[in-house]
N, C-alpha and C positions, 0 to 999 in steps of 0.2 A: 195716429202711429205710435208705436211703443217708443220710450225711449228705455233704451239700456243701460241700465248705470254698472258702472264699471267699478267692481270693487278694487279699492285702492289697499294692497297689502303692505303691514308696514315694514319697516325694514329693521332687519336683524341686527344688532350690535355685539351679538358672541360669535367670539371666532371657536372654528371647531376644530379642536387640538388632538382629534382621535388618531389622526396619520400623523402627528407629528409626536406622541409617544410612541407609535407603532418604533420610527423611525429611530427615534434616543432608544430603546429597548434592544435596537438591535445594534446599535453601533455599541452601546454596554457590553453586549456576549462578546462582539466580536475584540474588543481592549482588554475584557478579562482574559479570554481565550490566549491573544498574543503577547501581553504584558509580560507573563512570566518569562515566556522565551526570549526577550530582548537582554536579561542579564544571565543567559544560560554561559555564553561565550566566552570563551578566554582569548586573547589578543596573542597570535605568535607572530614572531616575524621568522620566515625559515626561508634559507636560501632558495632560490628557482634556480634549481638546475638539473638536467637529465641523468649528471653521475654526479653524487654527492662527492666533495672534495672539501680537503682541510681547509678551513680558512686563518689568515694570517691574522691573529690581533695582535695590537700595539700594547695596550695595558694590558695586567693579570686580570682574567674574569672571576668573576662571584661565582659561587658552585655549589649549587644546591643536590645534593645524593640523596635518594630514596631507595631504602634496601629493601628485601624483598618481604621482610616484616613487615614493611611500612615506617620505619624509624627514619628520620629526617636528619642530615649533617648538614654542617653548612661551613667551607670552605673560603674563607676572606682570603683579600690578596695579602701576603705578609703573615701571614695568620694560620695556626694548625686548624685541623679540623675536627668539628666538635657537633657533639650531637645535641639539637636542640628540638625544645618543644614547639608548638605552631604560635603561641605569642611570642616565643625569644624571638624567632626568626622573622618575624615580622615587623617586631623594634628594631631589631640587628639591620636587616636588610634595610627597612626604611631610613634609619639614620644613615649608613652607609650612601645610600641612590642620593641621599640629598649634598650630600658633602662632594660626591663624586655623579653626577648622572650620566656622563658619558661611559662608563664603564661596562662591558657587557654581563650580560647575568646569563646563567644556563640551568639549564636542570638535567642531572643525570640520574636516569631509572636503570635499575637491576631488570634484566633480560625478565624475569621471572614474576617483576612486580605488574600487580594490578594495575591498567591504566590508571583507573581511578583513583589510586595515590600518587600518581605522578601528574594527573590532572589536579588534585587538590594541592600539590604543591606548586604549579602555575599560577592559581588563584590565591593563594597565601601573597606571593610575589606582587601578583598586580594589586592586592589592597594595600600591599608598603609602597607604593608606587613607583614601581618599574614599568618604564615604558613597553620595551622589548625583553622577549624571553626568548632564548634560544635552546633548543635540545642536544643533546648532547649522545653522539653515535663513536661506535667504533665501527671501523672499515673492517669487511670478513675476511679472515687470514683464509691464505693459500693454502690448497689441500697437498698435501704431499702425495706422491703418485707410487 
């Protein structure tokens, strides 16, 4: 009788990492694509209503105005309206909001102002520490017959 010898295979102690590298590269690409999109939004708190109506505000609001040329104006309560640059706007609003955290902050943009300029003003307010930013508008005027 022939004896069949079985060859014993040596155990492999290496780990095959190729599938893990593939998964890691896919996750890396997903995170690289989605990470810049996470910081694009500016949080604003707009009233939910089918018909916009004026809000009753107890305190005098902080108003940031953006004109058609893109100039930024700041009106603090009990102060005159003044033209400011972005650094001064951030510093003044940040200081005011730290002392008056409940004071409302609004952005008023000229109807012919580019949306990007109003958006930049809102982003500056968010970087200054303002939690909620409202948009100001004017109700439509009734047409004379």
